[in-house]
C-alpha positions as CSV (number, residue, x, y, z in Angstrom):
1,X,225.1,39.0,-63.3
2,X,225.5,42.6,-63.5
3,X,227.3,44.6,-66.1
4,X,229.0,48.0,-65.0
5,X,230.2,50.8,-67.0
6,X,233.1,53.3,-65.6
7,X,232.0,56.8,-66.4
8,X,235.3,58.4,-65.4
9,X,233.7,61.3,-63.4
10,X,235.6,63.1,-60.6
11,X,235.4,60.7,-57.6
12,X,234.4,57.8,-59.9
13,X,231.1,56.4,-60.8
14,X,229.8,53.2,-61.8
15,X,226.8,52.6,-63.9
16,X,225.4,49.2,-63.5
17,X,222.6,47.2,-65.2
18,X,221.2,43.8,-64.6
19,X,221.4,41.4,-67.5
20,X,219.9,38.4,-65.6
21,X,217.4,36.8,-67.9
22,X,218.3,39.0,-70.7
23,X,216.3,38.1,-73.9
24,X,218.0,37.1,-77.0
25,X,219.2,40.0,-79.3
26,X,217.3,40.4,-82.6
27,X,219.2,38.9,-85.6
28,X,221.7,41.3,-87.0
29,X,222.5,43.2,-83.9
30,X,224.8,40.6,-82.2
31,X,227.7,42.7,-83.1
32,X,226.4,45.5,-80.8
33,X,227.0,43.7,-77.5
34,X,230.1,45.9,-76.8
35,X,230.4,49.6,-77.2
36,X,232.3,51.1,-80.2
37,X,236.0,52.0,-79.4
38,X,236.4,55.5,-78.5
39,X,239.4,57.3,-79.5
40,X,240.8,59.3,-76.6
41,X,241.2,63.2,-77.1
42,X,244.4,63.0,-75.2
43,X,247.4,62.6,-77.6
44,X,251.2,62.7,-77.0
45,X,252.5,66.2,-78.1
46,X,255.7,64.2,-79.2
47,X,254.0,61.4,-81.0
48,X,255.9,58.7,-79.0
49,X,255.6,55.0,-79.8
50,X,256.6,51.9,-77.7
51,X,260.0,51.8,-79.3
52,X,260.7,55.3,-78.2
53,X,260.8,56.7,-81.8
54,X,259.2,59.9,-82.5
55,X,258.1,62.2,-85.4
56,X,260.1,65.3,-85.5
57,X,260.7,68.3,-87.8
58,X,264.3,69.2,-88.6
59,X,265.4,72.6,-89.8
60,X,268.9,72.8,-91.4
61,X,271.2,75.3,-92.8
62,X,271.7,76.0,-96.7
63,X,274.9,74.6,-97.6
64,X,276.9,74.7,-100.8
65,X,274.6,73.2,-103.2
66,X,273.1,74.6,-106.4
67,X,269.6,74.4,-105.2
68,X,267.4,74.2,-102.1
69,X,266.2,71.0,-103.5
70,X,269.6,69.5,-103.7
71,X,270.6,70.7,-100.2
72,X,267.4,69.2,-98.9
73,X,268.1,65.8,-100.5
74,X,271.6,65.7,-99.3
75,X,270.5,66.3,-95.8
76,X,267.6,63.8,-96.0
77,X,270.6,61.2,-96.9
78,X,272.2,62.1,-93.8
79,X,269.1,61.6,-91.6
80,X,268.6,58.2,-93.2
81,X,272.2,57.1,-92.5
82,X,271.5,58.1,-88.9
83,X,268.6,55.6,-88.9
84,X,265.7,58.1,-89.3
85,X,262.9,57.7,-91.8
86,X,262.3,60.8,-93.8
87,X,258.6,61.4,-94.4
88,X,258.0,64.9,-96.0
89,X,260.4,67.6,-97.4
90,X,259.9,71.4,-97.7
91,X,262.8,72.4,-99.6
92,X,262.1,76.2,-99.8
93,X,262.4,76.3,-96.0
94,X,265.2,73.9,-95.6
95,X,263.1,71.7,-93.6
96,X,261.9,67.9,-93.5
97,X,260.1,65.7,-91.3
98,X,261.1,62.2,-90.1
99,X,260.7,59.4,-87.6
100,X,263.9,59.1,-85.5
101,X,265.1,57.1,-82.4
102,X,266.2,59.2,-79.3
103,X,269.7,58.3,-80.3
104,X,269.3,59.7,-83.8
105,X,267.7,62.7,-82.4
106,X,270.6,63.6,-80.2
107,X,273.1,63.0,-83.0
108,X,271.1,65.4,-85.2
109,X,270.8,67.9,-82.5
110,X,274.7,67.8,-82.3
111,X,275.1,68.4,-86.2
112,X,276.3,71.9,-86.7
113,X,274.3,72.3,-89.8
114,X,270.9,71.6,-87.8
115,X,269.0,74.7,-86.8
116,X,266.3,73.0,-84.8
117,X,264.6,69.6,-84.0
118,X,261.1,70.3,-83.1
119,X,258.2,67.6,-82.3
120,X,255.9,67.1,-85.3
121,X,253.1,67.7,-82.7
122,X,249.4,67.2,-83.6
123,X,247.2,70.2,-84.5
124,X,243.6,70.0,-84.0
125,X,240.4,71.8,-85.5
126,X,239.2,74.5,-83.2
127,X,235.4,74.3,-83.6
128,X,233.1,72.6,-81.3
129,X,230.8,71.1,-84.0
130,X,228.8,68.0,-84.8
131,X,229.9,65.5,-87.2
132,X,227.9,65.5,-90.5
133,X,225.6,62.8,-91.8
134,X,226.0,60.9,-94.7
135,X,225.5,62.9,-98.0
136,X,223.4,62.3,-100.9
137,X,223.4,63.8,-104.5
138,X,226.6,64.6,-106.6
139,X,226.9,67.8,-108.5
140,X,228.9,68.7,-111.5
141,X,232.4,69.6,-111.5
142,X,232.2,72.8,-113.7
143,X,232.1,76.0,-111.5
144,X,229.2,78.3,-112.0
145,X,229.7,82.0,-112.6
146,X,229.8,84.2,-109.5
147,X,226.2,85.3,-108.6
148,X,225.8,88.9,-107.5
149,X,222.1,88.8,-106.9
150,X,220.5,87.2,-103.8
151,X,218.5,88.0,-100.8
152,X,219.1,89.9,-97.6
153,X,217.9,86.9,-95.8
154,X,221.2,85.3,-96.6
155,X,222.8,88.0,-94.2
156,X,223.8,86.1,-91.1
157,X,224.0,87.7,-87.5
158,X,227.8,87.2,-87.8
159,X,228.1,88.8,-91.2
160,X,226.0,91.9,-90.0
161,X,228.0,91.9,-86.7
162,X,231.3,92.6,-88.7
163,X,229.7,95.1,-91.0
164,X,230.4,93.0,-94.2
165,X,227.0,93.7,-95.9
166,X,227.5,97.4,-95.3
167,X,230.6,97.4,-97.5
168,X,229.0,95.7,-100.6
169,X,225.4,96.2,-100.2
170,X,225.0,99.7,-98.6
171,X,221.3,99.9,-99.8
172,X,220.5,96.6,-98.4
173,X,218.7,95.3,-101.3
174,X,220.3,91.9,-101.7
175,X,222.5,92.8,-104.7
176,X,226.2,93.7,-104.6
177,X,226.9,97.3,-105.3
178,X,228.8,97.9,-108.4
179,X,232.3,99.2,-107.7
180,X,232.4,98.4,-104.1
181,X,234.9,95.9,-102.7
182,X,233.5,92.4,-102.2
183,X,236.8,90.2,-102.3
184,X,237.4,90.2,-106.1
185,X,241.0,89.6,-106.9
186,X,242.0,88.3,-103.6
187,X,243.1,84.6,-102.9
188,X,242.2,83.2,-99.4
189,X,243.9,79.9,-98.6
190,X,242.0,78.0,-96.1
191,X,244.1,75.4,-94.4
192,X,241.5,73.1,-92.8
193,X,239.7,69.8,-93.4
194,X,239.1,70.4,-97.0
195,X,235.7,71.4,-98.8
196,X,232.7,69.7,-100.2
197,X,232.8,70.4,-103.9
198,X,229.0,69.7,-104.3
199,X,228.0,72.7,-102.2
200,X,226.4,75.4,-104.4
201,X,227.8,78.0,-102.1
202,X,231.4,77.3,-102.9
203,X,231.8,76.1,-106.4
204,X,232.2,79.5,-108.0
205,X,234.9,80.6,-105.4
206,X,237.1,77.4,-105.5
207,X,240.3,78.0,-107.8
208,X,242.4,75.1,-106.5
209,X,243.3,72.7,-103.8
210,X,245.7,70.2,-102.4
211,X,245.2,67.2,-100.0
212,X,248.0,66.8,-97.7
213,X,246.3,64.0,-95.7
214,X,245.9,61.3,-98.3
215,X,249.1,62.4,-100.3
216,X,247.0,61.5,-103.3
217,X,246.8,63.4,-106.6
218,X,243.5,64.5,-105.6
219,X,243.7,68.3,-106.1
220,X,240.2,69.1,-104.7
221,X,241.3,68.6,-101.0
222,X,237.7,67.2,-100.4
223,X,235.8,67.4,-97.0
224,X,233.5,64.6,-98.4
225,X,234.3,62.0,-100.8
226,X,231.3,60.4,-102.6
227,X,231.1,57.2,-104.9
228,X,229.0,57.0,-107.9
229,X,226.0,56.0,-105.9
230,X,226.1,59.2,-103.8
231,X,227.6,57.5,-100.7
232,X,229.8,59.2,-98.5
233,X,233.2,57.3,-98.3
234,X,235.1,59.8,-96.0
235,X,234.1,63.1,-94.6
236,X,236.3,65.8,-92.8
237,X,233.5,66.8,-90.3
238,X,232.4,69.7,-92.4
239,X,234.6,72.0,-90.5
240,X,236.5,73.2,-93.6
241,X,233.3,73.7,-95.6
242,X,231.9,75.9,-92.8
243,X,234.9,78.1,-92.4
244,X,235.2,78.3,-96.3
245,X,231.7,79.4,-96.7
246,X,231.9,82.0,-93.8
247,X,234.5,83.5,-96.0
248,X,233.2,83.2,-99.5
249,X,229.8,81.8,-99.9
250,X,228.1,83.7,-102.8
251,X,224.7,85.2,-102.9
252,X,221.7,83.1,-104.2
253,X,223.8,79.7,-103.4
254,X,220.7,77.8,-102.4
255,X,221.2,74.6,-100.5
256,X,218.7,72.6,-98.4
257,X,217.8,74.8,-95.3
258,X,215.2,74.5,-92.5
259,X,211.6,75.3,-93.0
260,X,211.3,79.1,-92.5
261,X,215.0,79.8,-93.4
262,X,216.0,81.7,-96.5
263,X,216.0,79.2,-99.3
264,X,219.1,81.0,-100.7
265,X,221.2,79.8,-97.6
266,X,223.9,82.2,-96.4
267,X,226.3,84.6,-98.0
268,X,230.0,84.9,-96.9
269,X,231.8,87.9,-95.8
270,X,233.7,88.3,-99.0
271,X,231.4,86.7,-101.5
272,X,233.5,87.3,-104.7
273,X,237.0,86.1,-103.1
274,X,238.8,83.3,-104.5
275,X,239.3,80.2,-102.4
276,X,242.3,77.9,-102.4
277,X,241.7,74.8,-100.3
278,X,244.5,72.9,-98.4
279,X,243.3,69.8,-96.6
280,X,245.6,69.1,-93.4
281,X,242.9,67.7,-91.0
282,X,241.5,64.2,-91.2
283,X,237.9,63.0,-90.5
284,X,238.5,63.4,-86.8
285,X,239.7,67.0,-87.1
286,X,243.5,66.0,-86.4
287,X,246.6,66.8,-88.4
288,X,250.2,67.5,-87.8
289,X,252.6,70.3,-87.7
290,X,254.6,69.4,-90.8
291,X,251.3,69.3,-92.9
292,X,250.5,72.7,-91.7
293,X,253.9,74.0,-92.8
294,X,253.8,72.2,-96.3
295,X,250.3,73.6,-96.9
296,X,251.4,77.2,-95.8
297,X,254.2,77.0,-98.4
298,X,251.8,75.6,-101.1
299,X,249.4,78.5,-100.4
300,X,252.3,81.0,-101.2
301,X,253.3,79.1,-104.3
302,X,249.7,79.7,-105.5
303,X,249.7,83.3,-104.8
304,X,247.6,83.6,-101.7
305,X,247.3,86.8,-100.2
306,X,245.6,85.6,-97.0
307,X,245.8,82.2,-95.0
308,X,242.9,81.2,-92.7
309,X,243.7,78.6,-90.0
310,X,240.8,77.3,-87.8
311,X,243.2,75.0,-86.1
312,X,246.1,74.9,-83.6
313,X,248.2,73.2,-80.8
314,X,248.8,74.0,-77.3
315,X,252.5,74.7,-77.6
316,X,254.8,76.6,-79.9
317,X,257.2,75.0,-82.3
318,X,260.5,76.3,-83.8
319,X,259.8,75.1,-87.2
320,X,256.4,76.3,-87.3
321,X,257.4,79.8,-86.1
322,X,260.1,79.9,-88.7
323,X,257.6,78.9,-91.6
324,X,255.0,81.7,-90.4
325,X,257.6,84.3,-90.0
326,X,258.8,83.5,-93.6
327,X,255.2,83.8,-94.9
328,X,254.8,87.2,-93.3
329,X,258.1,88.3,-95.1
330,X,256.7,87.2,-98.3
331,X,253.8,89.4,-97.8
332,X,251.1,86.8,-96.6
333,X,248.6,87.8,-93.9
334,X,248.1,84.6,-91.6
335,X,245.0,84.6,-89.5
336,X,244.5,81.7,-87.0
337,X,242.1,80.8,-84.1
338,X,243.3,81.3,-80.3
339,X,241.5,77.9,-79.3
340,X,238.7,76.7,-77.3
341,X,239.9,75.5,-73.9
342,X,239.4,78.9,-72.0
343,X,242.7,79.0,-70.9
344,X,244.7,82.2,-70.3
345,X,247.1,81.5,-73.2
346,X,246.4,81.2,-77.0
347,X,246.9,78.4,-79.2
348,X,249.6,78.2,-82.0
349,X,250.0,79.5,-84.7
350,X,247.7,82.2,-83.4
351,X,250.4,82.9,-80.7
352,X,253.2,84.1,-83.1
353,X,253.9,87.7,-83.8
354,X,253.6,86.9,-87.5
355,X,250.0,85.8,-87.1
356,X,246.6,87.5,-86.4
357,X,245.2,85.6,-83.5
358,X,241.2,85.6,-83.3
359,X,239.1,85.0,-80.3
360,X,235.4,84.6,-80.1
361,X,232.6,86.5,-78.8
362,X,228.7,86.1,-78.7
363,X,226.3,88.0,-81.0
364,X,225.7,90.2,-77.9
365,X,229.6,91.2,-78.0
366,X,230.4,89.3,-74.7
367,X,233.6,87.3,-74.5
368,X,232.8,83.5,-75.1
369,X,233.9,81.6,-72.0
370,X,235.6,78.8,-74.1
371,X,237.7,81.5,-76.1
372,X,241.5,81.4,-75.2
373,X,242.9,84.7,-74.5
374,X,246.1,86.5,-73.5
375,X,249.1,87.8,-75.5
376,X,248.6,86.9,-79.2
377,X,244.7,87.7,-79.1
378,X,244.6,90.5,-81.7
379,X,241.0,90.6,-82.7
380,X,237.6,89.0,-81.9
381,X,234.7,88.0,-84.0
382,X,231.4,86.0,-83.8
383,X,232.0,82.5,-82.7
384,X,228.8,81.2,-80.9
385,X,226.1,79.6,-83.0
386,X,227.4,80.7,-86.2
387,X,225.3,79.6,-89.4
388,X,227.3,78.6,-92.6
389,X,227.4,76.0,-95.2
390,X,228.4,72.3,-94.1
391,X,228.8,69.2,-96.1
392,X,225.6,68.4,-98.3
393,X,223.2,66.5,-96.0
394,X,225.6,67.2,-93.2
395,X,223.5,69.2,-90.6
396,X,221.2,66.8,-88.6
397,X,217.6,67.8,-88.3
398,X,215.1,65.6,-86.6
399,X,211.2,65.6,-86.5
400,X,208.8,63.5,-84.3
401,X,205.3,63.2,-85.3
402,X,202.6,61.3,-83.0
403,X,198.7,61.7,-82.5
404,X,198.5,64.6,-84.8
405,X,201.2,66.5,-83.1
406,X,204.8,67.7,-83.9
407,X,207.4,67.4,-81.3
408,X,210.8,69.4,-81.7
409,X,213.8,67.1,-81.5
410,X,217.5,67.0,-81.8
411,X,219.5,64.3,-83.5
412,X,222.1,62.8,-81.3
413,X,225.5,63.0,-82.7
414,X,226.4,60.0,-85.0
415,X,222.7,59.1,-85.4
416,X,221.7,57.2,-88.6
417,X,219.8,59.2,-91.2
418,X,216.4,58.0,-92.2
419,X,212.5,57.9,-91.4
420,X,210.6,55.2,-89.4
421,X,207.0,54.7,-88.4
422,X,206.0,52.2,-85.7
423,X,204.5,51.6,-82.2
424,X,206.0,53.7,-79.4
425,X,207.3,51.3,-76.8
426,X,208.4,52.4,-73.3
427,X,212.2,51.2,-72.6
428,X,212.5,52.9,-69.2
429,X,216.0,53.9,-68.7
430,X,217.5,51.4,-71.4
431,X,219.8,49.7,-69.0
432,X,219.1,46.4,-70.7
433,X,217.3,44.8,-73.4
434,X,214.6,43.8,-70.9
435,X,213.8,47.3,-70.2
436,X,211.6,47.3,-73.3
437,X,209.3,44.6,-72.0
438,X,207.1,42.3,-74.0
439,X,206.1,45.0,-76.3
440,X,209.5,44.9,-78.0
441,X,209.7,42.8,-81.1
442,X,212.2,42.1,-83.6
443,X,209.8,43.3,-86.5
444,X,210.5,46.8,-85.2
445,X,209.3,49.7,-83.0
446,X,210.1,53.0,-81.9
447,X,211.8,53.0,-78.4
448,X,211.1,55.8,-75.9
449,X,214.1,55.9,-73.3
450,X,214.5,58.1,-70.3
451,X,217.6,60.0,-69.8
452,X,219.7,59.3,-66.6
453,X,220.5,56.3,-64.4
454,X,224.2,56.8,-65.0
455,X,223.9,55.0,-68.1
456,X,225.5,56.2,-71.5
457,X,223.4,57.2,-74.3
458,X,225.2,54.8,-76.5
459,X,224.5,51.9,-74.1
460,X,220.7,52.9,-73.9
461,X,220.3,53.0,-77.7
462,X,222.5,49.8,-78.2
463,X,220.2,48.0,-75.7
464,X,217.0,49.3,-77.5
465,X,218.3,48.1,-80.9
466,X,219.2,44.7,-79.8
467,X,215.6,44.4,-78.5
468,X,214.4,45.4,-82.0
469,X,213.8,49.2,-82.0
470,X,214.3,50.8,-85.6
471,X,214.1,54.3,-84.1
472,X,215.0,55.7,-80.6
473,X,213.6,58.8,-78.7
474,X,215.7,59.9,-75.6
475,X,213.4,62.0,-73.2
476,X,215.4,64.7,-71.4
477,X,215.0,65.0,-67.6
478,X,216.2,68.8,-67.3
479,X,213.8,71.4,-68.3
480,X,216.6,73.9,-68.8
481,X,218.4,71.8,-71.5
482,X,215.4,71.9,-73.9
483,X,215.9,69.0,-76.3
484,X,219.5,68.5,-75.3
485,X,222.7,68.1,-77.2
486,X,223.8,64.5,-76.8
487,X,226.2,61.9,-78.5
488,X,226.3,58.2,-79.3
489,X,230.1,58.5,-78.8
490,X,231.3,57.2,-82.1
491,X,230.0,56.1,-85.6
492,X,228.6,52.6,-86.3
493,X,226.7,51.2,-89.2
494,X,224.3,49.8,-86.7
495,X,223.0,52.9,-85.3
496,X,219.3,53.8,-86.2
497,X,217.6,57.3,-86.3
498,X,218.0,58.8,-82.7
499,X,216.8,61.9,-81.4
500,X,216.4,63.8,-78.0
501,X,213.2,65.8,-76.8
502,X,212.6,68.1,-74.2
503,X,211.2,67.3,-70.7
504,X,208.0,68.7,-71.7
505,X,207.7,66.6,-74.9
506,X,208.9,63.5,-73.0
507,X,205.9,63.9,-70.5
508,X,203.6,63.9,-73.4
509,X,205.2,61.2,-75.2
510,X,204.8,58.9,-72.2
511,X,201.1,59.1,-72.5
512,X,201.2,58.0,-76.1
513,X,202.6,54.4,-75.5
514,X,201.4,51.9,-78.1
515,X,200.4,54.5,-80.6
516,X,202.2,55.0,-83.9
517,X,205.0,57.5,-84.0
518,X,206.9,58.8,-87.0
519,X,210.7,59.7,-86.5
520,X,212.6,61.4,-89.3
521,X,216.2,62.3,-89.2
522,X,217.4,64.1,-92.2
523,X,220.5,66.1,-93.2
524,X,220.5,69.9,-94.4
525,X,223.2,71.8,-96.0
526,X,223.7,74.4,-93.4
527,X,224.7,74.1,-89.9
528,X,225.2,76.2,-86.7
529,X,228.7,75.8,-85.2
530,X,230.5,77.2,-82.3
531,X,234.3,77.8,-81.6
532,X,237.1,80.2,-82.4
533,X,237.2,78.2,-85.8
534,X,234.1,80.2,-86.6
535,X,235.5,83.6,-85.5
536,X,238.7,83.2,-87.7
537,X,237.0,83.1,-91.0
538,X,235.0,86.1,-90.4
539,X,238.3,88.1,-89.7
540,X,239.9,86.4,-92.9
541,X,236.8,87.4,-94.9
542,X,237.1,91.2,-93.7
543,X,240.7,91.1,-94.7
544,X,239.8,90.0,-98.1
545,X,237.3,92.8,-98.4
546,X,239.8,95.5,-97.3
547,X,242.5,94.2,-99.6
548,X,240.2,93.9,-102.5
549,X,239.4,97.6,-102.4
550,X,243.0,98.1,-104.3
551,X,245.0,94.8,-104.5
552,X,247.8,96.8,-106.3
553,X,248.4,99.4,-103.7
554,X,247.6,97.7,-100.5
555,X,249.7,95.0,-98.9
556,X,249.5,92.6,-96.0
557,X,250.7,95.2,-93.3
558,X,248.2,97.8,-94.6
559,X,245.4,95.3,-94.3
560,X,246.5,94.3,-90.9
561,X,246.8,97.8,-89.7
562,X,243.3,98.6,-90.9
563,X,241.8,95.6,-89.0
564,X,243.7,96.2,-85.9
565,X,243.2,100.1,-85.7
566,X,239.4,100.1,-86.5
567,X,238.3,97.3,-84.4
568,X,235.5,98.2,-82.0
569,X,236.7,98.2,-78.4
570,X,234.6,95.9,-76.3
571,X,236.6,95.5,-73.1
572,X,238.7,97.8,-71.2
573,X,240.3,100.9,-73.1
574,X,242.8,99.5,-75.4
575,X,244.0,96.1,-75.9
576,X,243.1,93.6,-73.4
577,X,243.6,89.8,-73.2
578,X,239.9,88.6,-73.7
579,X,239.2,90.9,-76.8
580,X,242.5,91.9,-78.1
581,X,242.0,95.2,-80.0
582,X,238.2,94.4,-80.3
583,X,235.6,93.3,-82.6
584,X,236.7,93.4,-86.4
585,X,234.7,96.0,-88.3
586,X,234.6,95.8,-92.2
587,X,233.1,99.2,-93.1
588,X,235.4,100.9,-90.9
589,X,238.4,99.3,-92.0
590,X,237.7,99.9,-95.7
591,X,237.3,103.5,-94.8
592,X,240.8,103.3,-93.1
593,X,242.3,101.8,-96.1
594,X,240.9,104.2,-98.4
595,X,242.9,106.8,-96.6
596,X,246.0,104.8,-97.5
597,X,245.6,104.9,-101.2
598,X,247.5,107.3,-103.5
599,X,245.2,109.2,-105.7
600,X,245.5,108.1,-109.4
601,X,246.3,111.1,-111.4
């Protein structure tokens, strides 16, 4: 019998493996006979279901009612009578979301009191990151005081590229300069996947949060929920933690770092700014338009000066456009990512005139090929390999040791955390359990598997585990890719610690079959991530720095002008579709804003 897997490549490709005379799977692994379900990234913009109903956002006119709340409730009753199911209300904007049939939608569109009916389209995180690994210890809930002393080793390449440290540490001694702007007095609302309230980098900055995903009373808007034993129950990918820390991680924070890196971790662009956290993205980095609108409204209610959105959708939306236009009128500076598809048009909300759209560049100042561009691109900032905090224990880090040697490795996405020592067994291409041969036993071993053969990594690893492997090493077959950056395609409780190694290391490991090997996959508290999601908080942090120069005299338009007019031109003279006005520059923007201040007599 031959088992085949459709790889879905252009032109079509079948990966087949023989299962004749397949040995019996080891106890406890029987459930791995089929691959885990993979959720498609392609989703309907209109969220249609089999019955034709769809989720929509309805904007309506203010009628003769004493309050906006009463007007909203009256209109909600009309939607219900039309057969719709009302889900969420935003009275201050005269909006609500509902699930309606096509007939009900047509009837609402004819209602003279209806301004617009828009799809409650999905929105997605705009970072290209790896999901975190399970976390460990829980820290206390009491926020510590803001720390003003740290180390220059915390200054990331991105931080220095946008001149942030030049503003608040001119003498480069790792101490905040007294009297210089560093974000104090400015509230930045991060609309994202939440935050990890255990991370020492963020506890002093957090002043409030709301969870728009669960609808619970949890005001923390967590990126990770942990039980009393320290086990992660749910996590949001670490995306929100990473973006929030890029803005306001404090000096001297100190999480777990890689060997040789500064023990204080990293520092944010505006290390004394205050953070409001609105969780609108779930653990897969997905949310919807109405949650973004509701979060935007909540941010304003909390007195936010700046809103940072490392998320977006491919199309505009009437209700969303109205919400951001109103936020701008209320004096809020909204900053959003342009998107990661590389297309010549930006995502929304970045594309609205009321929002500052941010694209990505490398540390060399070159446009990142994934960064969406075109009208709506206002600024660029570092977005490739940006180091920042992530969920505690969320950054995968692997070590392989054999015959007195250390081999550089990279954990596969969704790898289990843990360490295992055992005999190294050659499992070939991992096309079936029998590839591991007679050396494989259910007592355990470390499987070495070659990349290639048209076989998915998840299938290679699954076959090795069913043969008894307690850890797996994937040997890369391309020298240019180094250790590689691979995935198991989805979470599973049956995965074991799994890493990939370079072609050079793979050739050496093939000569060590039968010897003891130790494989250790652990989680650190800081991660390198890539995407316009990472560029956006750099700009939000610079905006906070500029505004904190004088929160009483400066307003959102002053700050926006300071950012745009002082950006370093990286492309053709003036605005261009790839770089917008250019690379945001904190020191220059602060100097510009100083010229706007009225001298105090």
